[in-house]
VEXBA-354196 format. One record per residue (C-alpha): residue number from 1; residue in three letters; x, y, z. Coordinates in steps of 0.02 Angstrom, whole numbers. Layout:
// VEXBA-354196
(r NUM; ala; (X; Y; Z))
...
//
This chain:
// VEXBA-354196
(r 1; unk; (699; -227; 988))
(r 2; unk; (549; -146; 1072))
(r 3; unk; (446; -230; 1206))
(r 4; unk; (294; -170; 1303))
(r 5; unk; (271; -308; 1432))
(r 6; unk; (303; -200; 1586))
(r 7; unk; (393; -42; 1640))
(r 8; unk; (513; -126; 1761))
(r 9; unk; (608; -234; 1632))
(r 10; unk; (621; -83; 1520))
(r 11; unk; (698; 21; 1660))
(r 12; unk; (817; -120; 1702))
(r 13; unk; (866; -135; 1520))
(r 14; unk; (903; 50; 1516))
(r 15; unk; (1020; 27; 1663))
(r 16; unk; (1098; -121; 1574))
(r 17; unk; (1137; -27; 1416))
(r 18; unk; (1201; 131; 1503))
(r 19; unk; (1331; 44; 1612))
(r 20; unk; (1479; 152; 1659))
(r 21; unk; (1660; 118; 1618))
(r 22; unk; (1692; -61; 1675))
(r 23; unk; (1876; -51; 1724))
(r 24; unk; (1846; 50; 1883))
(r 25; unk; (1706; -65; 1940))
(r 26; unk; (1774; -241; 1925))
(r 27; unk; (1909; -337; 2018))
(r 28; unk; (2012; -474; 1934))
(r 29; unk; (1915; -610; 2027))
(r 30; unk; (1750; -534; 1975))
(r 31; unk; (1810; -512; 1797))
(r 32; unk; (1863; -695; 1787))
(r 33; unk; (1695; -759; 1846))
(r 34; unk; (1594; -640; 1737))
(r 35; unk; (1699; -689; 1587))
(r 36; unk; (1670; -874; 1622))
(r 37; unk; (1482; -844; 1631))
(r 38; unk; (1485; -732; 1478))
(r 39; unk; (1581; -859; 1375))
(r 40; unk; (1459; -1001; 1409))
(r 41; unk; (1307; -889; 1390))
(r 42; unk; (1370; -809; 1230))
(r 43; unk; (1461; -950; 1139))
(r 44; unk; (1309; -997; 1033))
(r 45; unk; (1285; -815; 981))
(r 46; unk; (1470; -801; 937))
(r 47; unk; (1475; -952; 821))
(r 48; unk; (1307; -895; 751))
(r 49; unk; (1388; -728; 712))
(r 50; unk; (1524; -820; 616))
(r 51; unk; (1391; -894; 501))
(r 52; unk; (1305; -726; 481))
(r 53; unk; (1468; -639; 440))
(r 54; unk; (1523; -766; 311))
(r 55; unk; (1350; -788; 234))
(r 56; unk; (1281; -610; 225))
(r 57; unk; (1398; -477; 296))
(r 58; unk; (1558; -513; 200))
(r 59; unk; (1524; -507; 14))
(r 60; unk; (1703; -565; -19))
(r 61; unk; (1680; -725; 79))
(r 62; unk; (1682; -886; -25))
(r 63; unk; (1532; -937; 82))
(r 64; unk; (1432; -780; 40))
(r 65; unk; (1247; -822; 8))
(r 66; unk; (1170; -650; -20))
(r 67; unk; (1101; -504; 82))
(r 68; unk; (976; -514; 224))
(r 69; unk; (804; -576; 172))
(r 70; unk; (873; -665; 19))
(r 71; unk; (836; -851; 1))
(r 72; unk; (987; -935; -77))
(r 73; unk; (974; -1116; -133))
(r 74; unk; (1103; -1237; -198))
(r 75; unk; (1051; -1401; -278))
(r 76; unk; (1211; -1489; -230))
(r 77; unk; (1281; -1584; -83))
(r 78; unk; (1413; -1512; 32))
(r 79; unk; (1595; -1570; 13))
(r 80; unk; (1757; -1552; 112))
(r 81; unk; (1774; -1379; 35))
(r 82; unk; (1625; -1316; 136))
(r 83; unk; (1703; -1260; 299))
(r 84; unk; (1584; -1137; 384))
(r 85; unk; (1466; -1255; 477))
(r 86; unk; (1543; -1398; 576))
(r 87; unk; (1468; -1573; 570))
(r 88; unk; (1376; -1532; 407))
(r 89; unk; (1240; -1636; 326))
(r 90; unk; (1257; -1716; 155))
(r 91; unk; (1084; -1796; 143))
(r 92; unk; (985; -1644; 95))
(r 93; unk; (1036; -1502; -22))
(r 94; unk; (1019; -1338; 69))
(r 95; unk; (936; -1172; 52))
(r 96; unk; (985; -1043; 181))
(r 97; unk; (945; -865; 227))
(r 98; unk; (969; -736; 362))
(r 99; unk; (815; -629; 397))
(r 100; unk; (808; -454; 471))
(r 101; unk; (636; -423; 547))
(r 102; unk; (673; -257; 635))
(r 103; unk; (579; -157; 503))
(r 104; unk; (442; -280; 457))
(r 105; unk; (398; -466; 461))
(r 106; unk; (445; -587; 325))
(r 107; unk; (330; -713; 240))
(r 108; unk; (387; -888; 192))
(r 109; unk; (282; -973; 57))
(r 110; unk; (296; -1159; 25))
(r 111; unk; (240; -1261; -126))
(r 112; unk; (145; -1425; -131))
(r 113; unk; (271; -1564; -99))
(r 114; unk; (270; -1747; -150))
(r 115; unk; (200; -1848; -4))
(r 116; unk; (354; -1959; 12))
(r 117; unk; (487; -1822; 11))
(r 118; unk; (551; -1751; 176))
(r 119; unk; (587; -1565; 189))
(r 120; unk; (586; -1430; 319))
(r 121; unk; (627; -1249; 359))
(r 122; unk; (722; -1243; 524))
(r 123; unk; (704; -1069; 601))
(r 124; unk; (845; -1024; 721))
(r 125; unk; (856; -865; 825))
(r 126; unk; (1016; -776; 875))
(r 127; unk; (1029; -883; 1031))
(r 128; unk; (1026; -1038; 919))
(r 129; unk; (857; -1094; 984))
(r 130; unk; (754; -1188; 854))
(r 131; unk; (604; -1077; 880))
(r 132; unk; (496; -1154; 742))
(r 133; unk; (489; -1278; 598))
(r 134; unk; (393; -1279; 436))
(r 135; unk; (383; -1437; 333))
(r 136; unk; (342; -1621; 324))
(r 137; unk; (334; -1661; 510))
(r 138; unk; (252; -1499; 569))
(r 139; unk; (148; -1407; 440))
(r 140; unk; (142; -1553; 318))
(r 141; unk; (183; -1567; 132))
(r 142; unk; (42; -1454; 74))
(r 143; unk; (65; -1276; 11))
(r 144; unk; (57; -1133; 136))
(r 145; unk; (120; -961; 188))
(r 146; unk; (191; -916; 359))
(r 147; unk; (234; -745; 430))
(r 148; unk; (383; -727; 548))
(r 149; unk; (370; -574; 661))
(r 150; unk; (454; -493; 809))
(r 151; unk; (375; -533; 977))
(r 152; unk; (297; -359; 987))
(r 153; unk; (210; -364; 818))
(r 154; unk; (37; -286; 830))
(r 155; unk; (-18; -288; 648))
(r 156; unk; (-158; -387; 568))
(r 157; unk; (-136; -556; 484))
(r 158; unk; (-132; -533; 295))
(r 159; unk; (-247; -634; 183))
(r 160; unk; (-165; -795; 129))
(r 161; unk; (-53; -812; 282))
(r 162; unk; (-87; -977; 370))
(r 163; unk; (9; -944; 530))
(r 164; unk; (103; -806; 621))
(r 165; unk; (262; -860; 710))
(r 166; unk; (351; -741; 832))
(r 167; unk; (541; -735; 849))
(r 168; unk; (622; -667; 1007))
(r 169; unk; (772; -590; 916))
(r 170; unk; (785; -456; 782))
(r 171; unk; (876; -571; 662))
(r 172; unk; (858; -756; 630))
(r 173; unk; (938; -890; 524))
(r 174; unk; (848; -1024; 424))
(r 175; unk; (914; -1189; 359))
(r 176; unk; (807; -1273; 227))
(r 177; unk; (834; -1459; 197))
(r 178; unk; (755; -1548; 49))
(r 179; unk; (779; -1736; 38))
(r 180; unk; (881; -1800; -108))
(r 181; unk; (815; -1971; -157))
(r 182; unk; (966; -2026; -259))
(r 183; unk; (1102; -1962; -376))
(r 184; unk; (975; -1935; -516))
(r 185; unk; (862; -1826; -409))
(r 186; unk; (958; -1661; -407))
(r 187; unk; (853; -1584; -547))
(r 188; unk; (694; -1619; -448))
(r 189; unk; (769; -1542; -291))
(r 190; unk; (820; -1388; -391))
(r 191; unk; (642; -1369; -455))
(r 192; unk; (572; -1381; -279))
(r 193; unk; (697; -1257; -211))
(r 194; unk; (647; -1135; -348))
(r 195; unk; (468; -1138; -284))
(r 196; unk; (515; -1085; -107))
(r 197; unk; (482; -900; -74))
(r 198; unk; (545; -777; 57))
(r 199; unk; (469; -602; 52))
(r 200; unk; (469; -452; 168))
(r 201; unk; (288; -415; 214))
(r 202; unk; (283; -259; 105))
(r 203; unk; (338; -362; -46))
(r 204; unk; (210; -497; -6))
(r 205; unk; (73; -364; 4))
(r 206; unk; (138; -255; -138))
(r 207; unk; (148; -102; -23))
(r 208; unk; (280; 30; 11))
(r 209; unk; (444; -34; 83))
(r 210; unk; (484; 35; 258))
(r 211; unk; (644; 134; 287))
(r 212; unk; (796; 24; 314))
(r 213; unk; (879; 25; 486))
(r 214; unk; (1070; 23; 476))
(r 215; unk; (1169; -107; 574))
(r 216; unk; (1310; -52; 688))
(r 217; unk; (1454; -136; 781))
(r 218; unk; (1480; -276; 656))
(r 219; unk; (1662; -331; 670))
(r 220; unk; (1756; -431; 540))
(r 221; unk; (1767; -615; 586))
(r 222; unk; (1936; -686; 635))
(r 223; unk; (1938; -875; 641))
(r 224; unk; (1993; -941; 810))
(r 225; unk; (1923; -794; 909))
(r 226; unk; (1776; -902; 961))
(r 227; unk; (1892; -1000; 1075))
(r 228; unk; (1968; -850; 1165))
(r 229; unk; (1915; -692; 1256))
(r 230; unk; (1903; -609; 1084))
(r 231; unk; (1737; -700; 1073))
(r 232; unk; (1666; -556; 1175))
(r 233; unk; (1690; -438; 1028))
(r 234; unk; (1558; -534; 931))
(r 235; unk; (1447; -566; 1080))
(r 236; unk; (1445; -379; 1112))
(r 237; unk; (1385; -351; 934))
(r 238; unk; (1251; -486; 940))
(r 239; unk; (1175; -421; 1102))
(r 240; unk; (1122; -265; 1007))
(r 241; unk; (994; -373; 918))
(r 242; unk; (922; -464; 1068))
(r 243; unk; (833; -416; 1228))
(r 244; unk; (856; -523; 1383))
(r 245; unk; (712; -626; 1444))
(r 246; unk; (672; -592; 1627))
(r 247; unk; (785; -733; 1690))
(r 248; unk; (935; -658; 1600))
(r 249; unk; (921; -475; 1652))
(r 250; unk; (1039; -489; 1801))
(r 251; unk; (1165; -588; 1699))
(r 252; unk; (1162; -458; 1562))
(r 253; unk; (1195; -324; 1693))
(r 254; unk; (1348; -422; 1751))
(r 255; unk; (1408; -436; 1570))
(r 256; unk; (1392; -249; 1553))
(r 257; unk; (1520; -228; 1692))
(r 258; unk; (1647; -295; 1567))
(r 259; unk; (1579; -183; 1430))
(r 260; unk; (1488; -327; 1345))
(r 261; unk; (1319; -271; 1280))
(r 262; unk; (1335; -86; 1322))
(r 263; unk; (1335; 58; 1199))
(r 264; unk; (1522; 52; 1166))
(r 265; unk; (1620; -72; 1062))
(r 266; unk; (1699; -205; 1172))
(r 267; unk; (1888; -205; 1185))
(r 268; unk; (2007; -298; 1299))
(r 269; unk; (2123; -148; 1288))
(r 270; unk; (2010; -45; 1400))
(r 271; unk; (2065; -151; 1550))
(r 272; unk; (2229; -151; 1644))
(r 273; unk; (2341; -304; 1624))
(r 274; unk; (2281; -393; 1781))
(r 275; unk; (2097; -380; 1737))
(r 276; unk; (2130; -420; 1555))
(r 277; unk; (2221; -579; 1605))
(r 278; unk; (2076; -626; 1719))
(r 279; unk; (1952; -603; 1576))
(r 280; unk; (2059; -715; 1464))
(r 281; unk; (2066; -846; 1602))
(r 282; unk; (1878; -837; 1624))
(r 283; unk; (1849; -868; 1439))
(r 284; unk; (1968; -1017; 1445))
(r 285; unk; (1876; -1088; 1596))
(r 286; unk; (1710; -1067; 1505))
(r 287; unk; (1772; -1162; 1354))
(r 288; unk; (1844; -1300; 1464))
(r 289; unk; (1675; -1316; 1550))
(r 290; unk; (1589; -1340; 1382))
(r 291; unk; (1713; -1474; 1329))
(r 292; unk; (1702; -1562; 1497))
(r 293; unk; (1514; -1570; 1484))
(r 294; unk; (1525; -1647; 1311))
(r 295; unk; (1655; -1774; 1366))
(r 296; unk; (1550; -1825; 1517))
(r 297; unk; (1398; -1855; 1407))
(r 298; unk; (1484; -1926; 1253))
(r 299; unk; (1410; -2100; 1272))
(r 300; unk; (1229; -2045; 1291))
(r 301; unk; (1140; -2103; 1132))
(r 302; unk; (998; -1980; 1164))
(r 303; unk; (1112; -1832; 1193))
(r 304; unk; (1065; -1734; 1036))
(r 305; unk; (881; -1745; 1082))
(r 306; unk; (919; -1660; 1248))
(r 307; unk; (1020; -1509; 1189))
(r 308; unk; (932; -1444; 1032))
(r 309; unk; (761; -1361; 1033))
(r 310; unk; (659; -1210; 1082))
(r 311; unk; (704; -1102; 1231))
(r 312; unk; (565; -1183; 1332))
(r 313; unk; (620; -1358; 1286))
(r 314; unk; (803; -1325; 1328))
(r 315; unk; (760; -1242; 1492))
(r 316; unk; (661; -1395; 1545))
(r 317; unk; (793; -1516; 1479))
(r 318; unk; (934; -1427; 1572))
(r 319; unk; (840; -1452; 1735))
(r 320; unk; (765; -1624; 1711))
(r 321; unk; (908; -1709; 1617))
(r 322; unk; (1062; -1625; 1689))
(r 323; unk; (1011; -1542; 1852))
(r 324; unk; (1061; -1369; 1790))
(r 325; unk; (973; -1210; 1843))
(r 326; unk; (982; -1133; 1670))
(r 327; unk; (1002; -1187; 1489))
(r 328; unk; (1164; -1095; 1450))
(r 329; unk; (1289; -1239; 1462))
(r 330; unk; (1187; -1365; 1363))
(r 331; unk; (1151; -1234; 1230))
(r 332; unk; (1337; -1194; 1217))
(r 333; unk; (1381; -1379; 1208))
(r 334; unk; (1256; -1402; 1067))
(r 335; unk; (1331; -1258; 968))
(r 336; unk; (1506; -1330; 991))
(r 337; unk; (1458; -1510; 953))
(r 338; unk; (1350; -1476; 800))
(r 339; unk; (1292; -1301; 763))
(r 340; unk; (1110; -1294; 703))
(r 341; unk; (1067; -1470; 757))
(r 342; unk; (883; -1514; 740))
(r 343; unk; (756; -1532; 878))
(r 344; unk; (720; -1712; 929))
(r 345; unk; (550; -1725; 844))
(r 346; unk; (629; -1678; 678))
(r 347; unk; (792; -1775; 690))
(r 348; unk; (900; -1867; 816))
(r 349; unk; (1089; -1881; 806))
(r 350; unk; (1164; -2029; 898))
(r 351; unk; (1348; -1985; 886))
(r 352; unk; (1495; -2106; 884))
(r 353; unk; (1645; -2033; 975))
(r 354; unk; (1711; -2197; 1049))
(r 355; unk; (1705; -2381; 1004))
(r 356; unk; (1616; -2519; 1099))
(r 357; unk; (1763; -2529; 1221))
(r 358; unk; (1755; -2342; 1258))
(r 359; unk; (1912; -2298; 1159))
(r 360; unk; (1921; -2145; 1045))
(r 361; unk; (1897; -2183; 860))
(r 362; unk; (2056; -2181; 755))
(r 363; unk; (2063; -2251; 579))
(r 364; unk; (2251; -2232; 568))
(r 365; unk; (2268; -2396; 663))
(r 366; unk; (2094; -2473; 667))
(r 367; unk; (1942; -2517; 562))
(r 368; unk; (1765; -2528; 630))
(r 369; unk; (1597; -2607; 594))
(r 370; unk; (1421; -2547; 631))
(r 371; unk; (1293; -2689; 625))
(r 372; unk; (1104; -2674; 625))
(r 373; unk; (1028; -2841; 670))
(r 374; unk; (888; -2910; 561))
(r 375; unk; (729; -2810; 588))
(r 376; unk; (821; -2678; 691))
(r 377; unk; (858; -2542; 565))
(r 378; unk; (830; -2365; 633))
(r 379; unk; (641; -2335; 657))
(r 380; unk; (605; -2171; 568))
(r 381; unk; (461; -2085; 480))
(r 382; unk; (574; -2018; 343))
(r 383; unk; (752; -2085; 323))
(r 384; unk; (918; -2118; 412))
(r 385; unk; (1102; -2094; 371))
(r 386; unk; (1277; -2121; 443))
(r 387; unk; (1399; -1981; 407))
(r 388; unk; (1589; -1977; 429))
(r 389; unk; (1688; -1827; 498))
(r 390; unk; (1870; -1787; 524))
(r 391; unk; (1886; -1757; 712))
(r 392; unk; (2011; -1612; 712))
(r 393; unk; (1915; -1506; 586))
(r 394; unk; (1737; -1575; 615))
(r 395; unk; (1716; -1576; 424))
(r 396; unk; (1704; -1701; 282))
(r 397; unk; (1864; -1781; 220))
(r 398; unk; (1924; -1814; 43))
(r 399; unk; (1917; -1999; 0))
(r 400; unk; (1930; -2108; -156))
(r 401; unk; (1741; -2126; -174))
(r 402; unk; (1692; -1946; -134))
(r 403; unk; (1574; -2031; -12))
(r 404; unk; (1535; -1945; 152))
(r 405; unk; (1385; -2047; 209))
(r 406; unk; (1282; -2204; 191))
(r 407; unk; (1093; -2190; 204))
(r 408; unk; (930; -2284; 190))
(r 409; unk; (904; -2224; 12))
(r 410; unk; (1050; -2338; -35))
(r 411; unk; (963; -2491; 34))
(r 412; unk; (945; -2579; -134))
(r 413; unk; (1134; -2575; -156))
(r 414; unk; (1183; -2633; 18))
(r 415; unk; (1249; -2808; 46))
(r 416; unk; (1150; -2894; 185))
(r 417; unk; (1208; -3042; 286))
(r 418; unk; (1128; -3213; 270))
(r 419; unk; (1037; -3180; 434))
(r 420; unk; (964; -3018; 368))
(r 421; unk; (1082; -2905; 463))
(r 422; unk; (1163; -2751; 387))
(r 423; unk; (1347; -2717; 425))
(r 424; unk; (1427; -2551; 378))
(r 425; unk; (1616; -2537; 370))
(r 426; unk; (1703; -2379; 433))
(r 427; unk; (1889; -2368; 397))
(r 428; unk; (2021; -2293; 284))
(r 429; unk; (2039; -2454; 183))
(r 430; unk; (1903; -2534; 77))
(r 431; unk; (1831; -2696; 150))
(r 432; unk; (1843; -2770; -24))
(r 433; unk; (1755; -2745; -190))
(r 434; unk; (1608; -2857; -143))
(r 435; unk; (1572; -2752; 13))
(r 436; unk; (1621; -2581; -50))
(r 437; unk; (1439; -2523; -61))
(r 438; unk; (1436; -2540; 129))
(r 439; unk; (1599; -2444; 154))
(r 440; unk; (1607; -2271; 233))
(r 441; unk; (1785; -2206; 205))
(r 442; unk; (1872; -2134; 358))
(r 443; unk; (2020; -2014; 374))
(r 444; unk; (2194; -2075; 416))
(r 445; unk; (2175; -2024; 596))
(r 446; unk; (2043; -1977; 727))
(r 447; unk; (1863; -1968; 668))
(r 448; unk; (1685; -1970; 730))
(r 449; unk; (1523; -2022; 647))
(r 450; unk; (1343; -1964; 664))
(r 451; unk; (1189; -2072; 640))
(r 452; unk; (1051; -1954; 582))
(r 453; unk; (871; -2010; 608))
(r 454; unk; (746; -1900; 516))
(r 455; unk; (573; -1911; 591))
(r 456; unk; (623; -2027; 734))
(r 457; unk; (482; -2137; 795))
(r 458; unk; (427; -2148; 977))
(r 459; unk; (540; -2296; 1015))
(r 460; unk; (690; -2186; 972))
(r 461; unk; (628; -2035; 1069))
(r 462; unk; (592; -2135; 1227))
(r 463; unk; (753; -2235; 1219))
(r 464; unk; (673; -2404; 1182))
(r 465; unk; (775; -2418; 1022))
(r 466; unk; (962; -2395; 1044))
(r 467; unk; (1088; -2374; 906))
(r 468; unk; (1214; -2518; 895))
(r 469; unk; (1396; -2484; 944))
(r 470; unk; (1545; -2462; 831))
(r 471; unk; (1654; -2617; 850))
(r 472; unk; (1842; -2615; 820))
(r 473; unk; (1890; -2758; 704))
(r 474; unk; (2081; -2746; 707))
//
């Protein structure tokens, strides 16, 4: 990327990317601490690289979606066979794309949408910040065109473009969600998806296409590396497509002492055994810190609203909600808990990890109920859902009904209590034929569930409305 803000950051960046051989400069204690910092800082970029590799870099991947700047849509719902993104959504058929804006901006054009259908384009940079949204809750359901540029773009705004949106990284990912009203609605969703457009600026204008810039240092993905010091292989590659903001320059210089983000390809083999062991220990400590943070905040019903958002939002949240001096740990926790989670204004995700007594959820021995009292259904602008996940894999599980969620679109089929309350049943066994419409099948073992609130109202955002607990019934 190219920036022109001031000479000093540019000179510092030059020093960063021309770091000398790291082995002679770092002690084991220094290497351990740098690796811990690097792991937390870089974890979101690493798991983001996994998606990029499987979706656009590896044409042999079963998850391959197409090349950069290709909008791929699928008018279907995800199943247990979809394994790339953890804690996936089954409410809204997806379109997805990875965009490369090093050569030129891209233009996203949206059709007129029915007023009662929720949809959005979630724009995610390499750091996993949700840097912008297009759709129902932001730009509305009217037609429009939006140009996504690098931060240093100096060109004019083309005719027909409603808004220019800068991205701080050279590449970005986009998740498109289009609400499915019911099982008979897939054809309508497919028609809507076909009207979405993604075009490089030259294609939008009908002008000459700029020369393509090749991409270097793109390693093959090896599943499991994200949890070890091998994560630095991918972080090293991703840093080629980002520039540090001013607050990160010194950290990036420290990373370069381990050969992360310099001109060479990162390798643990460049270090002696003692330093290599220290780097591995540092990565382990970083991962433990992420998991500890999540465990300590597992009962916070507003947690998802605090750890997904723009850089500015996360920076403020880290300080005001957690007393942290930077956003790195909460960003890493978000990527581990639910990669590509939405910002609070778009969706909230109260997550069930324990029951009302504070015990981990396990359907091998227990069944559970989730009861919304009369008049206390989730207050949302769009819709809500409860989705089941297998805890070890963080994915959907096969079940007799091929049912992975219950949502507000199913309201006409739900069985309500005489007092107007709605009880949902979460367990591996059916609660009985008369209540099966309220049953969310669980795996034969540990699980967790996510309550998704699309377009949460103010009483959700300010904590006035709280989601009810999961209650063990046997």
